[in-house]
N, C-alpha and C positions, 0 to 999 in steps of 0.2 A: 496405603491407598494405592489405586491403580494409576499407572502412567503409560503413555505410548512412548517407548524408548526408540529413538532413531539411531540406526546403524548405517543405512544408506537408503536410497529411494525405493528399493525393492525389499527392504528388511526393516520394518517398524514393528516392534514387539510390545504386546501388552504385558507389563511387568508390575510387580508389587514392590513398593518402596515405603519407608516410614513417612508418615504425614509430617510436614514441616512444623516446627515449633517457633512461635513468634516471641520477640523481645519487646522492650519499651519502644514506643513510637511506631510499631509495625502493625500490619493487618494480616489476618488469615482470610483469604477469599475462596469461597466455593465456586469453582468454574462451572458456569452454565452453558456457555457457547464459546467456541474459538474458531476463527477462520484459518485455513491453510493458505499461506502467502506463496507467491511465486518464488520468493527468495528462500523459502524453506526447502525447495527442491534443487537449489543450486549446489550440486555435489562438490564442485571445486572449492566452495566456501564452507560447506557444512562438514565434510568428511574429516577435516583436520581436528575437529572437536568432538567427533562421535566416539562412543555412544553418548547421547544426551537427550534430554527432553526439549523439544522445540515448541513453538507456538507463541505468538506475540500479539494476537488480535483477539483478546478475550474480554468477555463480560461475565459478571457473576454476582453473588451475594456475599456480603461481609459475614463471616462465620465467627470471628473473634477479633476483639479490639485490644491492642496493647496499651500498657500504662502510658499516659501522657497524650494519647491521640485525642484531638478535638475535632468536632465537625462530622464525625462518622459514628454509626452505631450498628450493632448486629442487625442483620436483615436488610440493610441498605443495598439497593441495586446499583452496581458501579461498572464503569469501564476503567481499566488500569493500563497506563502506558508502561511499556517495558524499559524504554530508554528515556531518561529525563536529564535536562541540563542543570547546571549549578545556579544559573542566573546572576552570577557575580564576576565571572572571568572576563577577559578582554573580548573573547568571541561573543559571549552572550550579550555584553554591553554594547556591542556594535551590530547586533541583530543576526549574528551567525550562530544561533543556538545549536545547530546540528554539527558544528565544528568543535563544540565544547568537549574537552577530554572526559568530563564527567558523563556526558550523554553517551559517549562511546564505550563506557565501562559499566554503566548501571544496567540492572535487569532484575526481574523478580525470579523466585526460585520455586520449583525446579524448571519451570517452563509451562506454557499454557495448555499443552495436551496432557493434563493431569486433573485429578479430582479437586485438588486444592493447591493454592500457591501462597507463598509467604511474600508479602510486599514490604521491602525495606523502608526505613524511615524517610529517606530522601524521595523515594517514589510516592510515599504517602503525601509528602509535602508538596510535590510538584506534578504528580501524574495520576492522581485518583480523581475521577469525575463521577458525580451522581448522575445516573441515567434519568432523563425526564420520563414521565409516564407515557409519553407518546412514542417512545423508542423501545422496541422489544429487545430481548437479549440477542436474538439473531441479527437484527438490524444494527445493534451496537457493535458487532464484530467488524463493521465497515468503518468505524470511526478512525482507526489507525491508518488504513490505506487511504481513506479520503483526506485525512489531515495531511498526508504526504503530498497528495495532489493539490490541495489548497496552497501549500507552501510553494510548490513548483510553479503554479500559475501566477501566484503573487510575485514571485521573483522574475518571472518572464513578462510580467506586466501585460497580461492579456486583456484586451479592451473590446468594447462593443464595435462591431463592424469589421474586425480583423478576420482574415481567413486563417484557419487552423488545420494543419495536417497532422494526424496522429498515426504513427507507424507502430502497429501492434494493437490488436483489439482484445487482449486479455482483460483481466479485472482493472488494472491500472489505466489501460487505454480507454476502457468504457467509462470509468470515473472521470477521466480527463474530458471525454466527449460530453458527458452530462454537465460538468461544471463549466466548460467553455460555452455551452448553450445558455446556461444560467447567466453568464456574463455578457451574453448578446453577441458572441462571435458568430460570423457567418461568411462563407459556408464552413461547416466543420466536417472534415473528411477523414475516414479511417481506412487503414489497410490491414491485411493479415493474409497468411497462407491458408487459413482455415475458413471454409465456407460457412460453417456453423456459426463461428464468431462474427463473421461479416453480417449474417442475417440478424444476429442479436443486436449488432450496432445499428442496423437499419431500424429495427423495432424501437430502439432507444432514441432515435431522432437524428442519426447521421444524415447530413445532406447528400452525401455520396459515399460509397465504399468502393475499394479497389483491391484486387488481388495483388499481393506484394510482388508477384513476378511480372506484373505489367510494367509499361513505361509510365512510371509515376509522374515525373515532371511533365511529360507530354500530355497525359490525361488531366493533370492539374490545370494546365493552360486552357484546355477545352471547356472546363466547367467553372473557371475562375477569372473570366474576363481577360484571358490571355496573360495572366500573371501566375507566378508561383505563390507559395504560401507565406503569409506574414509571420506565422509562427509554426515551427515544426517541432513536434514532441516525440522523442524516441522512447517507446514503451516496450521494447523487446531487446534481448541481448544479442540477437542475430547481427553479426558484423555487417551483413549486406544492408541492413536498415540504417546503420550509422553512415554508410557510404551514400545511400539514397538521400539521407537528410541533407548532406552537403550539396546535393544537386537540386534540392526541392525548395530551398528558401529564397524568397524574393529579396531584392535590394532593400537594405534597411531592415531586414528581417532578423528573427531570433531562432536559434536552434537550441532546444532544451534537451539535454541528455538525461532523461529521467531514469532509464534503465542502465545496468552495468554489463559490461562484457567480461569475459574471463580476464584474469589479471595480466596476462602476457600480451594482450592485444594493443597495438598502436595504430592510430588513425592518421593517415596523411591528410593534411589540411591545405587547401590552396590559399595560403595566407594573403597573397597579393590581391586576389579576387575579393576576399572578405574585407581586407583593409580598404580597398578602393570603393566598395559599395556599402560601407558602414554596417556590416553584418555581425551579429553577436553570437558567440558560442558560449553556452553556460551549462551548469549542472545543478541538480537539486537532490538532496539526500534527507530522508527521514522527515521529522516534523518537530515543532516546539509546542509547549502547552497552549499557546494562543491559537495555533493552527488546529489543535484538537478541539478547542472550545468552538471554533468556527465550524468545524466538521459536524459537531454535535448539533448545532443550530440548523445547519443545512439538512440534516437527516430529520430532526424534530419537525421542521416546517414542511417536510415532504418535498422540498425543492430538488433534492436528489433522491429518486425513488429506488433505494438500494435493494429492497426486497425482490424486485424483478430480476435481480442478477443471481439469486440463489438457485443453483441447479441440483445440489446434493446436500443431504443432511445425514450424518453418520454418527453412530455410537463410538465411544472411545476405543472399543475393541476393533473397530473397522478403520482406524486411522491409517493403517498401511494401505488400504484400498484407496483412501482419499489422496495419499501422496502419489500413488500411481496415476490416478485420474489427473491430478494437477501436472505431473511430470510429462504425461503423454499429451496433454493439452488438445484433446479431441473434442468430445461433446460435453464440455463442462465449462462453467464460468467461475462460480464461487462455491467452494466446498466447505461446509461448516461441520465441526465436530461438537457433539453435545453429549458429554459424559453420562448424564443421568436419564437420557431418553432411550426408549426402546423403539426401534424401527422395524 
């Protein structure tokens, strides 16, 4: 079968590898569509395991069902989670599914940018979801990133009437924008250094957009009744955004570090200021099965219009171009790879 083998952001090769064989309890899924995630182009994270097949936002059709599998049949349209929790450990039982060691070590094989994937038994049990008829394969590629956003906003306890500042208007920032609006947050404000993405944010309903190089705290006060933001969500790995976040949260506010920086970065925090004003710093990573289920319903009901964010559709042989588009982050939002389509 064909795969897109990742060597680095500028070197993704179409290669032939043996199609995976499945065992008892497993599924073979024909990949119909897969999204390129911003984390796919984080070279500091990816190069140490290269060459490998990446891709973790896939939808497809079940091509083969292993012995003992119940509830699924050949031809079913599915979304498959790459990381799944055990649901039995201390962290899962206390609601921290994404801190589960099983979640950190599970995956399907060889990766989503392939014609077929083998879905291990534990992923079949905890991470395979039937696609509702209202969700296309393309729309289904948003389930994983939206599920991560669902988790982040639930942990940050975003409520109706709160002001939300989103630093970074890439795919995660735009999904945070759309979900915050569904929750009734107002105003919802986004920033970016890319004018193209700021225009997309405006079209998707941002109450205001700002260039990231501006005086963000000062502009916030002008449009938010002389207050900073109740919730600040960092959706870019740029260190400047992390520093902006510390300056942009209101008393009693929350800062959600949704994105990651490179591993050697340390952030100086004015602890006394945050202590005195009851301000919260928090993180969010990945998603749990219940988050994925909620994301599916948000897409099915059209509450989150994900199709509007698709800017590029590519064949498997053009995956390298897709990686360059995402890494350059110019005039693109969501890039989807569809192995069996010709464009």
